[in-house]
C-alpha positions as CSV (number, residue, x, y, z in Angstrom):
1,M,0.0,0.0,0.0
2,S,1.4,3.4,-1.0
3,S,1.9,6.0,1.6
4,G,3.3,8.7,-0.7
5,P,0.8,11.6,0.1
6,Q,1.3,11.3,3.8
7,P,4.7,13.2,4.1
8,S,3.3,16.1,2.0
9,S,0.3,16.4,4.3
10,R,2.5,16.4,7.4
11,S,4.6,19.2,5.7
12,H,1.6,21.2,5.0
13,S,0.5,20.8,8.6
14,R,3.8,22.0,9.9
15,I,3.7,25.0,7.6
16,F,0.2,26.0,8.7
17,A,1.2,25.4,12.3
18,A,4.2,27.7,11.9
19,L,2.3,30.5,10.2
20,P,1.1,32.3,13.4
21,T,4.7,32.2,14.7
22,V,6.1,33.6,11.5
23,A,3.4,36.3,11.4
24,A,4.2,37.2,15.0
25,V,7.9,37.5,14.2
26,I,7.2,39.6,11.2
27,L,4.8,41.9,13.2
28,F,7.4,42.1,16.0
29,L,10.2,43.1,13.6
30,G,7.9,45.4,11.7
31,G,6.9,47.0,15.0
32,L,10.6,47.4,16.0
33,Y,11.4,49.0,12.7
34,A,8.3,51.3,12.8
35,G,9.1,52.3,16.4
36,R,12.7,53.0,15.6
37,W,11.6,55.0,12.5
38,L,9.1,57.0,14.5
39,T,11.5,57.6,17.3
40,L,14.3,58.8,15.0
41,L,12.0,60.8,12.7
42,P,12.2,64.1,14.8
43,V,16.0,63.7,15.0
44,A,16.2,63.1,11.3
45,Q,14.0,66.2,10.6
46,H,16.2,68.3,13.0
47,L,19.4,67.1,11.2
48,K,17.9,67.8,7.8
49,A,16.8,71.4,8.8
50,T,20.2,72.1,10.4
51,K,22.1,71.0,7.4
52,K,20.1,73.4,5.2
53,A,21.4,76.2,7.3
54,Y,25.1,75.2,7.3
55,T,26.0,77.8,4.7
56,L,24.5,81.0,3.3
57,G,24.4,79.4,-0.2
58,R,22.2,76.6,1.2
59,I,19.8,79.2,2.6
60,V,19.7,81.2,-0.7
61,P,20.5,78.6,-3.3
62,R,19.2,80.4,-6.4
63,D,19.1,83.8,-8.0
64,P,17.8,86.5,-7.9
65,E,17.9,86.4,-4.1
66,R,21.4,85.0,-4.1
67,S,22.7,88.0,-6.1
68,R,20.8,90.4,-3.9
69,R,22.4,89.1,-0.7
70,A,25.8,89.2,-2.4
71,S,25.5,93.0,-2.7
72,A,26.3,93.2,1.0
73,Y,29.9,92.1,0.3
74,Y,33.0,93.9,-1.0
75,D,33.1,91.6,-3.9
76,P,29.5,90.8,-4.9
77,E,30.3,88.6,-7.8
78,R,32.7,86.4,-5.8
79,A,30.2,86.2,-2.9
80,R,27.4,85.1,-5.3
81,R,29.7,82.4,-6.7
82,D,31.3,81.2,-3.4
83,M,28.5,81.6,-0.8
84,D,27.9,77.8,-0.8
85,D,31.1,77.8,1.2
86,Y,30.2,80.7,3.6
87,V,29.4,79.1,6.9
88,W,26.2,80.2,8.5
89,S,25.8,77.7,11.3
90,V,28.3,74.9,11.9
91,P,27.3,71.6,13.5
92,N,26.8,71.9,17.2
93,V,27.5,69.5,20.0
94,P,25.8,69.4,23.5
95,T,28.2,71.4,25.6
96,P,28.5,71.7,29.4
97,F,26.4,74.5,31.0
98,V,25.8,76.5,27.8
99,G,23.5,73.8,26.2
100,S,25.3,73.6,22.8
101,A,28.3,75.1,21.1
102,P,30.2,74.6,17.8
103,R,31.6,71.1,17.3
104,P,35.4,71.1,16.9
105,G,36.5,70.4,13.3
106,H,36.7,72.0,9.9
107,Y,33.5,72.9,8.0
108,F,33.5,74.6,4.6
109,N,35.5,77.9,5.2
110,T,35.5,77.6,9.0
111,T,37.7,75.9,11.6
112,I,36.6,75.3,15.2
113,N,39.5,74.5,17.5
114,S,39.4,72.0,20.4
115,V,38.0,74.5,22.9
116,Q,35.2,75.5,20.5
117,C,36.6,78.8,19.3
118,R,36.3,79.9,15.7
119,N,40.1,80.0,15.2
120,D,42.6,78.1,13.1
121,H,45.0,77.7,16.0
122,E,44.8,76.2,19.5
123,I,45.1,78.4,22.6
124,Q,48.6,78.4,24.0
125,M,48.8,77.9,27.7
126,P,50.6,79.4,29.5
127,K,50.0,82.5,27.5
128,P,53.2,83.6,25.7
129,P,54.9,86.8,26.9
130,G,53.8,90.0,25.2
131,V,50.5,88.6,24.0
132,Y,47.3,90.6,24.8
133,R,44.5,88.0,24.7
134,I,41.0,89.2,23.7
135,F,38.0,86.9,23.7
136,F,35.1,87.9,21.4
137,T,31.8,86.4,22.4
138,G,28.2,86.6,21.4
139,G,25.7,85.0,19.0
140,S,25.7,84.5,15.2
141,T,27.0,87.9,14.3
142,A,29.9,87.5,16.7
143,F,30.5,84.0,15.4
144,G,30.6,85.4,11.8
145,S,27.6,83.8,10.1
146,G,28.0,84.5,6.4
147,A,31.6,85.7,6.6
148,P,33.7,84.8,3.5
149,S,36.6,83.5,5.6
150,Q,38.0,83.3,9.2
151,D,39.8,86.6,8.9
152,R,36.7,88.4,7.6
153,T,34.6,87.8,10.7
154,I,34.4,90.8,13.1
155,G,37.0,89.1,15.3
156,G,39.3,88.4,12.4
157,Y,39.2,91.9,11.1
158,L,39.7,93.3,14.7
159,E,42.8,91.1,15.3
160,K,44.4,92.4,12.1
161,L,43.5,96.0,12.8
162,L,44.9,95.8,16.4
163,N,48.2,94.3,15.2
164,D,48.5,96.8,12.3
165,K,47.5,99.9,14.2
166,L,48.5,99.4,17.8
167,A,51.1,96.6,18.2
168,K,54.1,98.9,17.7
169,E,52.6,101.6,19.9
170,T,51.9,99.2,22.8
171,N,54.7,96.7,22.2
172,R,52.1,93.9,22.3
173,K,50.9,91.2,20.0
174,Y,47.1,91.0,19.9
175,E,45.2,87.8,19.8
176,V,41.4,87.7,19.3
177,L,39.7,84.4,20.0
178,V,36.1,84.0,18.9
179,L,34.0,82.0,21.4
180,A,30.5,82.5,20.0
181,N,27.5,80.5,18.7
182,P,24.4,81.3,16.8
183,A,21.4,82.1,19.1
184,W,23.5,82.6,22.2
185,L,22.2,85.3,24.6
186,S,24.0,87.2,27.3
187,T,23.4,84.3,29.6
188,H,25.4,81.9,27.5
189,E,28.1,84.5,27.2
190,R,28.2,84.9,31.0
191,V,28.4,81.2,31.6
192,A,31.1,80.8,29.0
193,I,33.0,83.7,30.6
194,E,32.7,82.3,34.1
195,N,33.4,78.7,33.4
196,R,35.6,78.7,30.3
197,I,37.2,82.0,29.3
198,T,38.6,82.8,32.7
199,E,40.6,79.5,32.5
200,F,42.6,80.8,29.5
201,A,44.3,84.0,30.8
202,P,42.1,86.6,29.1
203,D,43.1,90.3,29.2
204,L,39.8,91.6,27.8
205,V,36.5,90.1,26.8
206,V,34.3,91.9,24.3
207,A,30.7,90.7,24.3
208,F,29.0,91.7,21.0
209,S,25.5,91.3,22.4
210,G,22.0,92.4,23.0
211,N,20.2,91.4,19.8
212,N,19.4,87.9,20.9
213,D,18.2,88.9,24.3
214,V,15.7,91.2,22.6
215,Y,14.7,88.7,20.0
216,F,13.9,85.9,22.5
217,A,12.1,88.4,24.8
218,V,9.7,89.1,21.9
219,L,9.0,85.3,21.8
220,G,8.3,85.3,25.6
221,R,11.5,83.5,26.7
222,N,13.2,84.2,30.0
223,A,16.8,84.7,29.1
224,L,17.9,83.2,32.4
225,W,15.9,79.9,32.1
226,M,15.3,79.0,28.4
227,R,16.6,77.0,25.5
228,T,17.8,78.2,22.1
229,H,16.4,76.5,19.0
230,L,19.2,74.0,18.8
231,D,18.9,73.1,22.5
232,Q,15.2,72.7,22.1
233,N,15.8,70.3,19.2
234,Y,18.0,68.2,21.5
235,F,15.4,68.2,24.2
236,D,12.5,67.3,21.8
237,A,14.5,64.4,20.5
238,L,15.2,63.1,24.0
239,A,11.6,63.6,24.9
240,Q,10.7,61.2,22.0
241,I,13.2,58.6,22.9
242,Y,13.1,58.6,26.7
243,P,9.6,57.0,27.2
244,K,10.3,54.4,24.6
245,A,13.4,53.4,26.6
246,G,11.3,52.9,29.7
247,G,11.6,56.3,31.3
248,D,8.8,58.6,32.4
249,P,7.7,61.4,30.0
250,L,9.9,64.5,30.3
251,V,8.4,67.6,31.8
252,E,9.3,71.0,30.2
253,P,10.9,73.2,32.9
254,A,11.9,76.1,30.7
255,D,10.3,79.5,31.6
256,N,8.3,80.3,28.4
257,S,5.5,82.8,28.2
258,P,2.9,83.3,25.4
259,Q,3.5,87.1,25.9
260,S,6.6,89.1,25.1
261,I,8.8,90.0,28.1
262,D,8.5,93.5,29.4
263,P,11.5,95.4,28.0
264,G,12.5,96.6,31.5
265,V,12.6,93.0,32.8
266,M,14.6,91.9,29.7
267,A,17.1,94.6,30.2
268,A,17.5,93.8,33.9
269,R,18.4,90.3,33.0
270,V,21.0,91.5,30.5
271,V,22.5,93.8,33.2
272,K,22.6,90.9,35.7
273,N,24.6,88.8,33.2
274,A,26.9,91.8,32.5
275,R,27.6,92.4,36.2
276,L,28.3,88.7,36.9
277,S,30.6,88.6,33.8
278,A,32.5,91.6,35.0
279,H,32.9,90.2,38.4
280,A,34.2,86.8,37.2
281,L,36.7,88.6,35.0
282,S,37.8,90.9,37.8
283,L,39.0,87.7,39.7
284,V,41.5,87.1,36.9
285,G,42.5,90.7,36.3
286,A,40.7,91.0,33.0
287,R,38.4,93.7,31.6
288,Y,34.9,93.3,30.2
289,V,33.3,95.4,27.4
290,F,29.7,95.0,26.4
291,A,29.2,96.2,22.8
292,L,25.5,96.7,22.0
293,Q,25.3,95.3,18.5
294,P,23.5,96.8,15.4
295,A,20.1,95.6,14.2
296,I,18.2,96.9,11.2
297,A,15.2,97.9,13.3
298,V,17.2,100.4,15.3
299,S,19.5,101.6,12.5
300,S,19.4,105.1,10.9
301,K,21.4,103.9,7.9
302,Q,19.8,104.9,4.6
303,L,18.4,101.5,3.6
304,S,18.6,100.1,0.1
305,E,15.4,98.9,-1.5
306,R,16.3,95.3,-0.5
307,E,17.2,96.3,3.1
308,R,14.0,98.3,3.5
309,K,11.9,95.5,2.1
310,N,13.5,93.1,4.5
311,L,12.6,95.4,7.4
312,E,9.1,96.0,6.3
313,T,8.2,92.4,5.6
314,G,9.7,91.1,8.8
315,D,7.8,90.1,11.9
316,A,5.8,93.2,13.0
317,K,6.2,92.3,16.7
318,L,10.0,92.3,16.3
319,R,10.0,95.6,14.4
320,T,7.8,97.2,17.1
321,Y,9.6,95.8,20.1
322,Y,13.2,96.5,19.1
323,P,13.5,100.3,19.6
324,G,12.0,100.1,23.2
325,G,14.1,97.0,24.0
326,Y,17.3,98.6,22.9
327,A,16.5,101.8,24.8
328,A,15.9,99.8,28.0
329,I,19.3,98.0,27.6
330,R,21.1,101.3,27.0
331,A,19.5,102.8,30.1
332,S,20.3,99.8,32.2
333,L,23.9,99.4,31.1
334,G,24.5,103.0,32.1
335,Q,23.8,102.0,35.7
336,I,26.8,99.5,35.9
337,H,29.8,101.0,37.7
338,E,32.1,98.0,38.1
339,E,35.8,99.1,37.8
340,N,36.7,96.7,35.0
341,F,33.4,97.3,33.0
342,S,32.8,99.5,30.0
343,W,30.0,99.5,27.4
344,L,29.9,100.7,23.8
345,D,26.8,101.6,21.8
346,L,27.3,100.2,18.3
347,S,23.6,99.8,17.6
348,D,23.7,102.7,15.0
349,V,27.3,102.1,13.8
350,F,26.2,102.3,10.2
351,K,24.7,105.8,10.5
352,G,25.5,108.0,7.6
353,H,26.1,105.1,5.1
354,E,24.1,105.6,1.9
355,A,21.5,103.2,0.5
356,K,23.7,102.2,-2.4
357,E,26.2,100.7,0.2
358,E,24.4,97.6,1.3
359,I,25.4,96.1,4.6
360,F,22.6,94.0,6.1
361,L,22.2,90.5,4.9
362,D,18.9,90.3,6.8
363,S,17.7,91.9,10.1
364,F,21.0,91.5,12.0
365,H,23.7,89.8,10.0
366,F,26.2,91.4,7.7
367,G,28.5,90.7,4.8
368,D,32.2,91.3,5.1
369,R,31.6,95.0,4.6
370,G,29.6,95.2,7.7
371,N,32.0,93.1,9.7
372,D,34.9,95.3,8.7
373,L,33.0,98.5,9.6
374,I,32.2,97.1,13.0
375,A,35.8,96.1,13.7
376,Q,36.9,99.6,12.7
377,A,34.4,101.1,15.2
378,L,35.6,98.7,17.9
379,L,39.2,99.7,17.3
380,Q,38.4,103.4,17.6
381,Q,36.5,103.0,20.8
382,L,38.8,100.4,22.4
383,R,41.9,102.3,21.7
384,P,41.9,104.4,24.9
385,L,41.5,101.3,27.0
386,L,44.3,99.4,25.1
387,T,46.8,102.2,25.0
388,N,46.3,103.2,28.6
389,S,46.0,100.2,30.9
390,A,45.4,102.4,33.9
391,G,42.4,104.2,32.3
392,R,38.9,103.2,31.6
393,S,37.2,103.4,28.2
394,Q,34.1,105.5,28.2
395,Q,30.8,104.7,26.5
396,T,30.4,106.7,23.4
397,P,26.9,107.8,22.5
């Protein structure tokens, strides 16, 4: 008697018996993949958006806007051609106490050294004899977003001017180290000064500041207890991942308000940071200069058609808040009397420049022309302090 069909029947039975297990494994693996994809999606979206802002050319990839922005540079044609290499915001890395800061490495036309300064060289310690060490700190304009090269940031121009104009007179070599990051406020600057800069034998710290404190105050952020955009992205990514790893959902502790911060309150926070910065620097024998930076909403420069359009089409809340916000900062800074503290009002540094001479890339960033003009103004106003170590520089209206 033949028993040929029986093995086939047993095989079919085994296959059908295994189907629920196979389906469960497929669903399990699919669930793992979907969960991983959904968990990493916010991180991937953050990385994609961040990479789009790495260079000015990525922000404005096509004409005619590309050519319009290029008009803010000394060499517009070269800027239009090369702005794909003009760093706007380098990759950041979570950094102790300041949230995030530039990641060391080389990016396009920019080098970040091992202590996160935008400089091609490392900081020498102990400081060489005869070197006068200046740290330049602040947000994206201090960092040099949009600068054609390291030496055409504000800090780069300032270092060259100091060594060309003052080195022989003072018998010093001037070094300008740029420790800045897009979106930093006076709080980030103060923490960087207290915890980092004071460790590297500074003689002078220039904080090119004010704009971001005003900007985030409009958004209702408490400058003493908030996150920048990059820090918020890190927090949001962790908030997605943490519960999936078995943790409790994260609670948002940042002090955010749906209403803009009162200008007087905002300015008082700036002054608190300035006073603490000055005190920390006094402990190492260094001076502190707060330079109130320019912004298009408070500038009396004759605006070009593009600059004027940029102002008029910007956020109306920002345009309305800025004059009062800057006035409050000016009034508050004038009440600081620490011995090693000075402040400079550079908010209208482009006054008298004609419309045909474009400077603003947007509301508060500049091409190399603007960076150069600011460095020249800094040299002029810092000269009394640098040539007379016993004297104090005075705020110039």
